[in-house]
C-alpha positions in Angstrom: 124.7 91.5 18.3 127.1 92.0 15.4 126.3 94.6 12.1 125.0 91.8 9.9 123.0 90.0 12.5 121.3 93.5 12.9 120.8 94.3 9.7 119.3 90.9 8.4 116.9 91.1 12.0 115.8 94.8 10.9 115.2 93.8 7.8 112.7 90.8 9.1 111.3 93.4 11.3 110.2 95.6 8.6 109.2 93.0 6.4 107.0 91.6 9.0 105.4 94.9 10.4 104.2 95.9 6.4 101.0 94.8 5.2 101.5 91.5 2.8 99.6 93.6 -0.2 102.2 96.4 0.0 105.5 96.7 -1.3 108.2 97.7 0.0 111.4 98.6 -2.4 114.9 97.9 -1.6 115.6 102.1 -1.1 112.9 102.1 1.2 114.3 99.1 3.6 117.6 100.3 3.4 116.6 103.9 4.3 114.0 102.7 7.6 117.5 100.5 8.2 119.3 103.6 8.6 117.5 105.4 10.5 117.1 102.8 12.8 121.2 102.4 13.2 121.2 106.4 13.8 118.9 106.4 16.3 120.4 103.2 18.3 123.8 105.2 17.8 122.3 108.2 19.2 120.6 106.2 22.3 124.3 104.5 22.7 126.0 108.0 22.7 123.4 109.8 24.8 123.4 106.8 27.4 127.1 106.9 27.9 126.3 110.4 29.4 123.7 109.8 31.7 124.8 109.9 35.2 121.7 107.1 36.0 122.8 104.9 33.5 126.2 105.1 34.4 125.1 104.3 38.0 123.5 101.4 37.4 125.1 99.7 34.4 121.9 99.0 32.4 120.2 101.3 30.2 116.3 100.8 30.2 112.8 101.8 28.8 112.2 104.4 30.7 115.9 105.3 29.8 115.4 105.2 26.3 112.2 106.9 26.8 114.6 109.7 28.3 116.9 110.1 25.5 114.1 110.2 22.8 112.5 113.2 24.4 115.8 114.7 24.7 116.3 113.8 21.2 112.6 116.4 20.6 111.1 113.2 19.5 108.9 113.6 22.4 105.8 113.3 20.6 106.0 110.0 20.1 107.0 108.3 23.2 102.8 108.3 24.1 102.9 106.1 20.8 105.4 104.0 22.0 104.8 103.5 25.4 101.0 102.6 24.3 102.6 99.9 21.7 104.6 98.6 25.0 101.7 97.7 26.8 99.9 96.4 23.7 102.8 93.8 23.2 103.2 92.8 26.9 99.5 92.7 27.0 99.5 90.6 23.9 102.3 88.6 25.3 99.8 87.5 28.8 97.2 86.8 26.9 99.2 84.6 24.4 101.1 83.2 27.7 97.7 82.3 29.0 95.9 81.0 26.2 99.2 78.4 25.6 98.3 77.5 29.7 95.0 76.2 28.4 
């Protein structure tokens, strides 16, 4: 993904996640985009040194969780896992409802 599309997608995601009645400054959006980009760069850098990733040439959710934990952010892993499970369950529910 090119940097322009990444920035546009990050901005769209931020706008969608913020409640509609909350205004967010451009400065705050830029700050969050910078944090996301740095996290993605960190994950990319760390993944290049992981033996298990290089053997399979694939970066998985579990790999990302390990990299985040290794970065000292392990307290967020449970929250991230719960959010992934919620999103997965929501997708299954939507798929089921669309078949009705």
